[in-house]
N, C-alpha and C positions, 0 to 999 in steps of 0.2 A: 431205798426209795420210799416216799410216803405212800401209804395205802389209803386211798380215798374211798370210803365205804358207801357214802350216800350224800347227796345234796337234794333237798326238797324244799318246796315253798308251800305255805298255806296262808289263807287270809286270817289275820288276827287284828281286829279293829281296835283303834284307840289305845294301843299299847304305848305309843310315843306321840309327841307333838308333831303336827305337820311340818314338813321340811321348810315351808315358807316362813315359819315362825321365827327361826333362829339362824338360818344360814348366814355366815359372815366370812369376810375375807381372812385367809390365813396370813398373818403378818410376816412369818418367816419363810414363806414359800420360795423366795428368790435368794436366800442365803443358805450356805452349806458349811457345816463344820467337818473338817477332814483331818486325819492324823498325818503328820509329817515326820520324817526321820531327822531333819535338821532345818534350821532357819536359813536356807540357802535358796538361790534362784532356781537351781535344778530341782530341789525338793518341792518348791512351790509350783513349778510348772507341771511336775508329775501329779501333785495333789489336785491342781486345777482341772486336769483332765477327768479325774474321778468325780470331782464336784460338778463339772458341766454335765456329765452323764446322769448324775443324780437329779439335778434340777430339771433336765429334760424328761426324766422319768416322772417326776412330780407333776409337771404341767401337762404331760401327755396322758398320764394314767397308765402307761405301759410298764410292766415289770421289767422288761428287757428292751432297751432302746435299739432299734436296728442301726447297724453301722453302714448306712448307705454313703455314697460319695460326699454328699453335703455334710453329713455328721462327721465323717472322717476328716474332712478339710477343717471343720470347726475345732476338732480335737487337736489339730496341729497348730492352731493359733487361738488358744483359749482367751488370751488377753483382750481380744475384741469383744468379749461377752461379759466381762466383769468390770466393775467401777472401782472397787477398792478391796483391800484385804487387811486382816489384823491377826496377829498371833495371840491367841488366848492363853496358851501355855507354851512351853518349849516344844511340845510335840503335838500341838493342836492349832490348826489354822482355820479361820473363818473367812470365807470368800463371799462378797456381796455381788450378785450378778445384776446386770442391767436388764430390767423387765422387757423393755422394748426390743433390745437386741436379741434376747433369748426367744421371744415370741416370733420375731422375724425368722430366726433360724429354724424354729419348730415348723413354721408354716412353709418355709422354703424346702424343708426336708419332708414335707407332706405327712407330718406326724399329727395325731389327734391333739386337740387343745381342750383342756379342762379348766373351767373358770376357777379362780382363787376363792370364790364364794362357795364354800363346801360345808356340808352338814357335819356337826361335831358328834363325837361318839364317846361313850363311857363304857369301860369293860369291867364286868364283874366276873372274875374267874376264880374258881376254887381248885386247889391242888390237893389230892389225897395221897399221902405217903405213909405207909406202915400204919394205916388206920387213923391217922391224924389228918384233919382238913384245915386248910388255911386260905383265906381270901388274899389273892395276890395284890400286893401294894408295896410301896417303899422300895427297899433294896432287894426284894426277892429276885432271884435270877431270871424268872420268867417276866417280871415287871420290866426290867431293862430291855429284854428282847422285844417285848411288845412295843415299848416306847420308841426304840431305835428303828424298828421296821416301819412303824407308822410314820415316823418323820421322813424316812427315806421314800415312802410312797406318797407323801403330802397329805397325810390324814391328821386331823386334829383329834387326838385320842387322849382321854384322861383315864387314870385309874383311881379308884376310891382312896380317900385319905385314910380311912379306917380310924378316924379320931373318935371322940366320945359320941358325937352325933351319929356317925355311921354305925358304930357298934350298937347303939340303942336301936337303930332302925332295922339292921340286917345282920344276920349271922351266917356262917358257912352252910348250915342246913338249908336256909332259905334260898341261897344261890344254887346249891346242889339240886334242890327240888324245883328250881325255876319258878318260884312263887312270884308271878307277874305283878301282883298288887304291891308286894313288899319291895321288889326291885325297882319298880316304876317310881314309887314314893321316894325311895332313897336316891334315885337318879335326878330328881327335880333340881337339887342344889347345883348339879353339874351342867345344867342347861344344855343337855345333849339331845339331838334328834334321833340318834341311833343308840340302841343299847345292845351290847355284846355280852352274852351269858355263856360261860364256859365251865366245863367239868374236865379236869385232867387227872388221870390216875396212873400211879407208878405200878408197872407190872413186875412179875417175878423175874423176868430176864433183864431188868433194869431199864427197859424202854418204857415209853408212856403211851397210853391211849387217851383220846380226847374227843369230846363232843361239844360243839359250839352252836349257838343260835344267835342270829342277827335280827333284831327287831327294828324294822324300818317302815315308818308310815303304817300302812295297813297290811304289810307283808311280814312273814316270818320265814327266814331261810335257815336251814340246819345242815350241818356237815359233821361227819365222823371221821376221825383219823386214828391210826394205831401203828405201833411198831417204830416209833420215832424218838429222837432225843427231845428233851423239853424245849431246847432252842429252836429246833426245826418246827415243832408244833406251833410255837409262838409266831414264827415267820409265816407259816402256812395260814394260820388264822387271820393274820392281817392281810395277806395277799388275796385271800378269798374275798374279803370285804372290799378292798381297794379295787380289785378287778370288776366286781359287781357295780360299784359306784361309777367307775370310769365308763363302763359299758352303758350305763344309764345317762350320764351327764356330759361325757366328752364329745366334742364336735369333730367329726372325721376330717381329714385333710383333703377336702373336695375343692372344686373350683368355686371361686367367689360368686355369690348371687347378690343382687340388690333387691331387697324386699321393702315394700311400701307399708308403713304402719301409721294409723291414725290414733293418737293418744289424747284423751280428754283428761280433765282434772288438773291441767297446768294453768292455774289462774293467777299466778303472781310471777314477777321476774325471778324471784328466788327459786320458786318451784321449777321454772323453765331451766334455770342454770343447773339445778340439782339433777334434773332428768338427763340433760346432756352430759353432765359429768359422770353420772351413773353408767350411761351407755358406753362412754369412752373408757370406763374402767374395766369393762368386760373383755376378757381375753379373746372371746370368739366373735367380737365385733371389730371389724377393720376400719370402718369409717361411717360417719353419720352426717347426712346433709338435710337441712330444713327445706322442705318443699313448699309448705304453706302454713300460715298462722290464721286461725279462725276463733277468736275469743279465747276460751279455755282449752281449745283443741289445736294440736299441732300435728301436721303430717310430715313424716320423716322418711327418707330413703336410707336404709340401713344395709351396708355391705357386710356380708357374713358368709361363712361356709356352712352354717346351720340351715337346714330346711325349715320352712315356716312352722310346721307342727312342732319340731324340736325347739325352735326359738321360743315359741309361746310357752312350752313346758318349762324351759329354763327360766324364763321370766317369772312364771308362777312359783317355781321352787324358791326364788329369792323373795317373793312376796311384795315386790315393789311395783311391778306392772302386771295387771291382771286383765283377762278378757272381760269385756262389758257384756253381761248377760242380757241386756236389753237392746243390744246393737241390732240394727236391721241388716247391715252389710257386714261382710267378713273383715277380720283384722282390725276391728274396733276395740281399742284397749283403754284402760283407765290407769292413770298414775296415782299410786298410793303413797309414794315417798318412802322415807323422809327425804 
């Protein structure tokens, strides 16, 4: 069993860019690659059940999807939720799920819903083994574990290329010492809002101990793990980050509310169309009705399971709709586009 020694947060200003600067939809969120034993209907049906569980985990932010009656029924008829599939290799199947159908399932099952607009992360991790230190990248065993678990949890995670540019900017000692200025500068090319910094050390008993820090906005979270295999450490490191982000950004499976929003800055037909398309693209918005048009200001009725405070925070994270600091009345917002 993993030994979790500590988790703590401190304020660390300006380590990374604001979330609103770069959050973008994850393009692969609704397709899943799964292994199959053969290219048969039976193998595809078995694989599609695993794939549906994974896509529900991605959009809900839950590490373990509860098997309530609605989810169990869906797993017995997975063909209702995917639009197509393709065999990439003899033993690998890619299933493309229908976004609308999966979202309806998640909401019917009262699962949380986490928008596809998610902050990207870059992971700088050093492994020390027999006195030698290496920054994890490429085909390193831990690299594949980090990538696979991040994809399963719906996280956009990159590892450094460690090409000439990276080697000039950063070395294992800088990551081991968590030199923020060096790591931050080296991370700019990866356009990440979150920086993960890890130290993993092989112990005498062939297990590993690890220490990870997660730099997010103006916060720093740290966690220590020990007595684990390197694969378990990689999975734990990703799960801690994914759980934290889902807790911040996922909308719980509550009853729908209709919230009234007044949004200014919509001064062209193109801008008006972009605003409505943006709102329709958000997983946590169920419907949008136009109540009134007043010049460059539009009043909308938005059906959502998010409470007003959370809705405004989610808008701010995306950076497209912001609160108007000069507003006299509440819920006055400004459209920033694009």
